[in-house]
C-alpha positions, -999 to 999 in steps of 0.1 A, spaced: -37 288 -193 -26 266 -222 10 259 -200 -11 247 -173 -33 222 -193 0 212 -213 13 201 -176 -7 180 -167 -5 144 -165 -35 115 -158 -42 79 -142 -24 54 -158 -39 32 -181 -48 5 -154 -53 34 -126 -29 5 -105 5 4 -92 13 -21 -119 14 12 -143 43 12 -131 70 -8 -155 82 -36 -139 58 -46 -113 31 -73 -112 9 -82 -80 -8 -113 -68 -31 -115 -44 -49 -144 -23 -76 -146 3 -94 -173 28 -130 -167 27 -135 -186 56 -110 -172 78 -118 -136 60 -80 -127 61 -58 -128 29 -23 -114 13 -12 -91 -11 22 -96 -30 40 -66 -49 65 -84 -72 89 -65 -90 104 -84 -124 143 -78 -109 154 -66 -76 146 -25 -68 156 -1 -44 136 6 -14 126 25 19 105 22 43 86 52 67 64 38 99 43 62 117 15 38 135 22 32 169 17 -4 168 32 -21 134 36 -55 128 67 -58 102 95 -80 89 129 -74 70 122 -34 79 158 -29 95 174 -40 65 165 -9 48 182 16 73 204 42 58 237 22 78 227 -12 69 239 -32 38 212 -45 19 188 -16 9 170 -33 -20 143 -59 -20 130 -88 -43 92 -85 -28 70 -65 -7 41 -81 9 11 -69 26 -9 -91 48 -35 -99 75 -37 -117 103 -13 -97 128 19 -116 140 6 -147 120 6 -130 86 44 -123 90 48 -162 78 37 -145 41 69 -130 38 84 -165 41 62 -181 18 73 -152 -7 111 -157 2 108 -197 -5 93 -191 -39 115 -166 -48 146 -186 -36 133 -216 -56 136 -197 -90 173 -189 -79 162 -148 -69 177 -130 -40 204 -111 -24 239 -128 -23 275 -113 -21 290 -143 -37 276 -172 -52 284 -206 -49 272 -239 -61 245 -253 -36 240 -222 -17 207 -207 -26 207 -166 -26 186 -149 3 156 -131 -11 145 -96 13 107 -94 13 101 -69 36 63 -75 49 39 -55 68 9 -69 82 -30 -59 97 -48 -68 124 -79 -87 114 -82 -111 137 -110 -101 155 -132 -94 126 -154 -124 126 -135 -152 108 -124 -188 120 -93 -180 129 -90 -221 146 -58 -228 124 -36 -244 152 -4 -244 142 -10 -238 103 -19 -204 103 -28 -198 62 -4 -168 55 25 -190 40 3 -207 14 -15 -176 6 14 -159 -2 26 -188 -24 -3 -186 -45 -3 -147 -46 32 -149 -60 22 -177 -83 -7 -159 -95 10 -124 -102 -2 -101 -131 -4 -64 -142 -42 -67 -137 -59 -71 -101 -90 -69 -83 -100 -41 -59 -120 -39 -25 -123 -76 -4 -95 -93 -15 -60 -98 -6 -43 -79 25 -77 -60 24 -99 -92 24 -110 -88 66 -98 -54 67 -123 -22 85 -118 12 77 -133 31 106 -167 18 109 -165 7 73 -157 -23 52 -119 -12 42 -104 -29 15 -74 -33 -15 -69 1 -31 -51 9 -59 -39 42 -81 -18 56 -108 -6 84 -120 19 95 -150 29 128 -155 32 152 -182 71 144 -186 61 102 -184 72 99 -149 48 70 -135 40 66 -97 15 40 -79 3 32 -50 -13 0 -36 -32 0 -1 -50 -21 23 -65 5 44 -79 -11 79 -76 20 96 -91 35 134 -102 71 116 -129 72 93 -120 76 55 -156 97 50 -165 130 64 -196 132 89 -230 133 80 -225 117 46 -206 94 24 -181 117 8 -149 106 13 -121 128 32 -98 124 -1 -127 139 -25 -107 170 -36 -76 143 -47 -103 124 -69 -97 121 -106 -128 117 -130 -154 91 -108 -123 67 -98 -144 66 -62 -182 79 -65 -177 115 -81 -194 130 -50 -163 157 -46 -149 170 -16 -165 167 15 -182 195 22 -186 192 62 -159 207 84 -136 190 103 -147 198 141 -125 191 168 -132 153 181 -161 149 156 -148 112 148 -178 103 130 -176 68 113 -143 60 132 -138 25 152 -160 34 184 -136 0 197 -101 9 190 -85 -25 203 -50 -24 209 -28 -32 180 -64 -34 162 -58 -8 135 -32 -3 106 -33 9 68 0 -7 52 8 4 18 31 3 -14 43 32 -35 60 27 -65 78 45 -93 99 40 -123 123 65 -124 162 57 -109 159 69 -75 185 61 -45 173 49 -13 180 83 4 155 95 -21 131 66 -19 131 74 17 121 108 16 92 100 -10 78 74 14 83 101 40 59 121 19 36 98 7 23 91 48 8 125 38 -15 108 20 -33 86 47 -36 120 68 -54 134 35 -77 101 33 -83 91 68 -91 108 100 -74 109 128 -44 89 114 -11 73 134 -25 67 162 -11 47 192 -35 11 179 -23 22 144 8 1 126 4 25 95 38 18 73 44 28 37 74 11 17 84 26 -12 105 14 -44 117 19 -77 116 0 -107 144 23 -124 128 17 -160 135 58 -169 159 85 -156 143 116 -140 138 141 -169 161 172 -175 153 206 -163 169 239 -171 191 259 -148 219 254 -126 206 241 -99 206 204 -90 176 190 -103 174 158 -84 159 176 -51 131 186 -71 123 155 -86 122 137 -54 98 165 -42 74 160 -73 74 121 -70 71 124 -32 41 150 -35 23 129 -65 27 98 -44 11 116 -13 -20 122 -38 -21 88 -54 -25 68 -21 -50 92 -9 -69 79 -38 -59 43 -36 -70 44 1 -106 59 -13 -109 35 -42 -101 8 -17 -133 13 3 -150 21 -20 -148 -13 -40 -152 -30 -7 -182 -53 -1 -189 -70 32 -181 -109 30 -200 -131 53 -190 -128 87 -184 -90 94 -203 -67 104 -189 -38 88 -213 -19 63 -198 -10 30 -194 24 16 -223 16 -11 -247 8 19 -246 45 29 
């Protein structure tokens, strides 16, 4: 019993992805357009990977993270509303970084700027009731510049950033984050904008599917869902799954030094956090995408025995990433309020 208690970890002091040392997050939103941008900004370039499961993704620079590619590290990660228009948020962050001489370069030459690598994933919030009559000047580049400029360790959850105009099934979606620190000092964090087709709550009540993974009362303290998941009972899912109209986009971070291939496995395992928190998930009309990054601020803890410890460390981090992502999804919906122009009910009104 004492050994089990000693092996327990806990959420970080902020219970945010920024509990991972070396990270800041910036957010900006446009209440009139009912949309926004979230920027995950590391202090330095970081190793990265991505896993895409949804049938309708919208992304930028994800191919650069492939195993056969030259560049498998990033200068920032962007989550944005706006569907294809939101991909311009990556342009804004790239410009912000380049102006500060940050980015990838093979050979530094006077007068030649670096090339910031800014993978971006977008969700569809074009039909959420906001005023999208922006003509040839969508707001996403400007929102991204503002978000990067004001990045900080502290940031709000719910109706903000990329989650401002999101809908989680039939409920108001939002921007969520959570963290976990293991008994031996490893930190894992998640940030997510939940705009899912599937529901985050069980039928007949307001308990989250992710309730079994809640720590303390971080999203209401109601405990695990007491309903059975019956076949095609998708209560509180979206009744009108518009093509490309749904997406949950996320970033996982750890302070443990991992190679890109190891991060790839963490990203893959983290996708199960969506499955624990949303039902159904990875549908043809979802664009579910998970990035994984490592700030490499600490080495993996040592393990006794003759076996290679690395696969076990990756396994632990991947399993924790799934749990932390499930918690972050619920926290985002739990914290969300319905802004002017949107119809979806906030969880608090159930």
